[in-house]
N, C-alpha and C positions, 0 to 999 in steps of 0.2 A: 343277617343284617346288611352284607352288600347289596344284595341283590336289590331288596326293601328301601335301600336308601336310593337307588335308582343310577346307583353306581358312581358315586359324588363323592360317599364315607372319605374321612383318612382313618385305619382304625388299625392301632395298638392291639396287638397281642402277648399275653408273658404265655410261657410254658415254664414247667420248669422241667419236666424231657425233655431229652435233646432227641433224643429218640422222634417224641410226639413235634415235637419243635419239624423235624426237617420232614417231617408226613403231613406237618398243616401248611407245609411252604409248600411240596409238589402240590394238593391240595389244589389252595390261590395259583398253583402255574396251571392247570390243567381250567378254573374254572375266570384265568385271564384277566383276577385279581389282584398276580403281585407287587406288580409298581404302588398300590391303595396299600398294602396290608404287613405292616411292620411283623415279625414276630418276633420282641425275646425272649431272649432262652438263664429260664433263673430264677430265685428265686422271688415271686409275688412283694409277699415281704417288704427284700430288699430294692429292691428295686421302685416299689410309689414310694414309699419313702424317698429317692433320689428323683422320682419327678419329678418336673418346674409346669407341661406342658399342659390346657386346661382340656380338657375334655367332655361333651356332648352327656354322656351316654358311658355308666359304669356300670361292668355285670363283671356279674361275681359269685365266680364257684370255682374255693377255691377248697383245704381243709378246713371242714368243718370250724376245729380250733380257733384258727386263725382270723375267725371274721372280723370277728374285736376287737385287734392288735392294727388289722390294717384300716378296719372304719374308719377310723379318723383323715388318713389319708386319701382316702376314694373320698368322702365331704370335698377335703382343700383341693381336691383335681379338679374337679367339678365344674364347671360352670355352671351359675346365678339360672337357677330353669332347667341345670339339666338331672336326669334321672342314673342313682345308683339303684340297679337291681340285683337283689340276691338270690339266688337259688337254693333251691329247699328249706325253705322260709318255716317250715313249722314243721320242722326236724324239730326232737323234743331239747338233746344240745345246744341250737343253737333260741332259744329265750334269753336267756340276755341283749345275743342279741338283735330277737324284736322289740324288747322290755326300751333299749340302749335308740334301735331308733327315731319309735314312738312316743320318747322324749327329747328327740336330741330337738336345739332349735333350733338348730340351721334345717331340716331337715320340716318332708311333710307325707309320710308314710299309712302308705296299708298294705296287708296281707293279701294275693291272690287265692286264692283254697282253690289252685286244682291241686291235682295229683302228690307230690311234694311241698307245695305252694310255692309260691316266688311274693319277697315282698319292692311294692314300686314304691321309691321315695323321691321327689322334687325337691330338691335344694330349694331355698328361697334367697 
């Protein structure tokens, strides 16, 4: 995502596992992107609740049972016209999530039928 942005993006990523967060930081450093990518370590559900920043894009790829819990805060932190992209959207257990984004008054959503699916929602 960073390279596709023309190296103009400011990215925040949340990683629950401290070891994986350190590995990500090293990878960003090797790619010379570490000054533009901030890694937060902890529970995404809690971090999103406290987040006051606004984002152009939120990529959701956490434990599938938590998608519904974080949806409200994902929409809240998105700028108008921002994208919410959720991985594995075709998984059976994400049926309630798909129903919610498809009927959400602040989202226009579609499902991309590639592999395990991706939902793409634009905030109105």
